[in-house]
Phi, psi and omega in degrees: 000137178278133180283350182238114178231125180232133172236113186240144173285108186244040181290323182286150178271075179226162180288138179229137177238127177239128180230154179172182180239125177245121183261157176062035175242132180293148173303140179088357178294143179266129178252133182253149177247129183242149177247135178285129177230082183071240180270001185238158173248139179240126180290130181241347179195154172244000000 
């Protein structure tokens, strides 16, 4: 389980910075960012 989970409203075209520490993940692992859309999540970035 990831200790850092963020769901942000990212509709505007502006720069966003998310920082945190994720432990026990191998170097080179891809982390995805999802946006809540009602009952569903939509991937918006890797």
